[in-house]
C-alpha positions in Angstrom: 34.6 116.1 58.9 33.1 119.1 59.4 29.1 119.6 60.4 27.5 122.3 59.2 23.8 123.0 60.7 22.2 120.2 58.5 24.9 119.0 56.9 28.0 117.3 56.9 31.7 117.2 54.7 33.5 114.4 54.8 36.6 113.3 53.1 36.2 110.0 51.6 39.2 106.8 50.9 36.2 105.2 48.6 33.4 106.3 46.2 30.2 107.0 47.7 28.1 104.2 47.9 25.6 106.6 46.4 27.0 108.5 43.9 25.2 106.6 41.0 22.8 108.5 42.2 24.2 111.8 41.7 25.1 110.2 38.7 21.4 109.9 37.6 21.3 114.0 37.8 23.7 114.8 36.6 23.7 113.4 33.8 19.5 115.2 33.8 21.7 118.6 33.2 24.1 117.2 30.6 27.2 116.6 33.2 29.1 113.6 32.5 32.4 114.3 34.9 30.5 112.1 37.6 30.5 109.1 35.0 34.3 110.1 34.9 35.3 110.8 38.3 34.0 107.1 38.6 35.2 105.4 35.6 38.8 107.1 36.5 38.7 106.2 40.4 38.0 102.2 39.1 40.6 102.2 36.5 43.0 103.6 39.0 43.2 106.8 36.8 43.0 109.0 39.3 41.6 108.4 43.4 42.9 111.8 44.3 45.5 110.0 46.3 48.1 112.1 45.1 50.1 113.9 47.5 47.9 117.2 48.6 44.8 115.1 46.6 41.5 114.6 48.6 37.6 113.3 47.8 35.2 115.0 49.2 31.7 113.9 50.2 28.9 115.6 52.0 26.1 114.5 53.3 22.5 115.2 55.1 21.6 114.1 58.1 20.5 111.4 57.0 23.2 109.9 55.4 22.1 111.2 52.4 24.8 111.9 49.6 24.0 116.0 48.3 27.8 116.4 46.6 30.7 115.0 45.9 34.0 117.4 44.7 37.5 116.1 44.3 41.1 118.3 45.0 44.0 117.3 42.2 47.2 118.1 41.6 47.1 120.1 38.8 48.3 118.0 35.7 48.3 121.3 33.1 51.3 122.5 35.7 54.5 120.6 36.6 55.2 122.1 39.4 53.1 120.3 42.7 52.1 122.8 43.9 48.7 124.2 42.3 45.9 122.3 43.0 42.9 121.4 40.2 39.4 122.0 41.3 37.5 119.0 40.0 33.8 116.7 39.5 32.0 119.8 41.7 28.5 118.7 41.9 26.3 119.6 44.0 22.6 117.9 44.0 19.8 120.1 42.3 17.6 120.2 45.5 20.2 121.7 47.7 21.6 124.1 45.5 21.6 128.0 46.9 21.3 126.7 50.0 25.3 127.3 51.2 26.5 123.6 50.7 28.6 124.8 47.3 30.5 127.7 49.3 31.3 125.7 52.5 32.0 122.6 50.9 34.6 124.8 48.6 35.8 126.8 51.8 36.4 123.0 53.1 38.6 122.6 50.3 40.3 125.6 50.1 41.2 125.4 53.8 42.7 121.3 53.0 44.4 123.0 49.8 46.0 125.8 51.6 48.4 123.0 53.3 49.4 121.5 49.5 49.1 124.4 47.1 49.6 128.1 46.6 47.0 128.2 44.0 43.7 126.2 43.0 42.9 126.5 38.8 39.4 125.0 37.5 37.3 124.9 34.7 34.0 125.3 34.1 32.1 126.2 30.9 28.8 127.6 32.8 27.7 130.5 33.6 26.2 129.4 37.2 29.2 128.0 37.6 31.3 131.3 36.4 28.8 133.2 38.8 29.5 130.9 41.7 33.1 130.7 41.5 33.8 134.8 40.9 31.6 135.5 44.0 33.4 133.2 45.7 36.6 134.6 44.7 38.3 133.3 42.0 39.7 135.8 38.8 38.8 134.6 35.6 42.7 134.1 33.5 43.6 132.3 29.7 45.5 129.7 30.8 45.7 126.5 28.8 43.3 123.7 30.5 41.9 126.4 32.9 39.8 129.8 33.2 39.6 130.1 37.1 42.3 130.6 39.8 42.5 131.6 43.3 45.5 132.1 45.3 45.3 129.7 48.0 
């Protein structure tokens, strides 16, 4: 667990009980990937439980869930040494307050022990700007448009 000034980041083994709140916000922004997170976790398709994988949650001091993100072995890169950032979502009221930066750095620190590179795919301008600011480089790979060497 990592404490920030106002937030705590935890690795979680189960879906956070307040995930439905984040799902509702994400749906209002026309994002469906948190629905997919919930569905895949419940069916066992993706529980972030393979070697190097993890699911992270960010909470306020009053234990309000404000962010989630996952790290998988990249299923599109069969070496097992490339991680894939997935389901990265910050509650709209907590954006531009450093939560995403701290969460991503926390995930990257975890990933260094397992992966030599991280991949991701995003299709929004805000996320593109964020990941580039965090040192990710654009790439033209199947199913990935950004990467960062760990």
